[in-house]
C-alpha positions as CSV (number, residue, x, y, z in Angstrom):
1,M,-19.7,-4.8,-18.4
2,A,-18.7,-3.3,-14.9
3,N,-19.8,-4.9,-11.7
4,I,-22.4,-2.9,-10.5
5,F,-21.6,-3.7,-6.9
6,N,-17.9,-2.4,-7.4
7,Q,-18.6,0.7,-9.6
8,H,-19.3,3.2,-6.9
9,P,-16.8,2.0,-4.4
10,K,-14.3,2.5,-7.1
11,E,-15.4,5.6,-7.9
12,V,-14.9,6.9,-4.3
13,G,-11.5,4.9,-4.1
14,E,-12.8,2.0,-1.7
15,T,-13.1,-1.7,-2.3
16,Y,-16.6,-3.1,-1.9
17,L,-16.0,-4.0,1.7
18,Q,-14.7,-0.7,2.7
19,H,-17.6,1.0,1.1
20,L,-20.0,-1.6,3.0
21,W,-18.3,-0.8,6.1
22,A,-18.4,3.2,5.8
23,A,-22.1,2.9,4.8
24,W,-22.9,0.6,7.7
25,K,-21.5,3.0,10.1
26,Y,-23.2,6.1,8.6
27,S,-26.7,3.8,8.7
28,F,-26.3,2.9,12.6
29,T,-25.3,6.6,13.3
30,F,-28.3,8.0,11.7
31,L,-30.6,5.3,13.4
32,L,-29.2,6.4,16.7
33,L,-29.6,10.0,16.0
34,F,-33.2,9.3,15.2
35,V,-33.7,7.6,18.5
36,A,-32.0,10.6,20.1
37,A,-34.3,13.4,17.9
38,F,-37.5,11.3,18.8
39,I,-36.8,11.2,22.7
40,H,-36.0,15.0,22.5
41,S,-39.1,15.9,20.5
42,I,-41.1,14.5,23.9
43,F,-38.5,15.5,26.3
44,P,-36.8,18.8,25.1
45,F,-34.5,19.3,27.9
46,L,-32.8,15.6,26.8
47,F,-30.0,15.6,23.7
48,K,-30.1,19.5,23.3
49,G,-28.0,19.8,20.1
50,T,-26.9,16.2,19.9
51,S,-28.4,15.4,16.5
52,S,-27.3,18.8,14.7
53,A,-24.0,18.7,16.2
54,K,-23.3,15.0,14.9
55,V,-24.9,15.5,11.7
56,M,-22.8,18.5,11.1
57,A,-19.7,16.3,12.3
58,M,-20.6,13.8,9.6
59,A,-20.8,16.4,6.9
60,E,-17.4,17.5,7.3
61,H,-16.4,13.7,7.3
62,M,-17.9,13.0,4.2
63,K,-16.6,16.2,2.7
64,A,-13.0,15.2,3.8
65,R,-13.7,11.6,2.4
66,K,-14.7,13.3,-1.0
67,E,-12.1,15.4,-1.2
68,K,-9.4,12.8,-0.5
69,W,-10.9,10.6,-3.4
70,K,-11.1,13.5,-5.5
71,K,-7.4,13.9,-5.2
72,E,-6.4,10.3,-6.2
């Protein structure tokens, strides 16, 4: 039986710890973006474009990671 903790990381060409670290970085970034978007909702002159620009950059990074592990 495959180890359920390693199955998905292996699918994307990472170890468990590499995948854990990557997921934590994304999670922390999303948390910060939530705070920025929340503040922006109250003070629309602050953090204009911050969340959308970062989400688009993260999407490109995720796409590049996916392409990398697909080639391997």
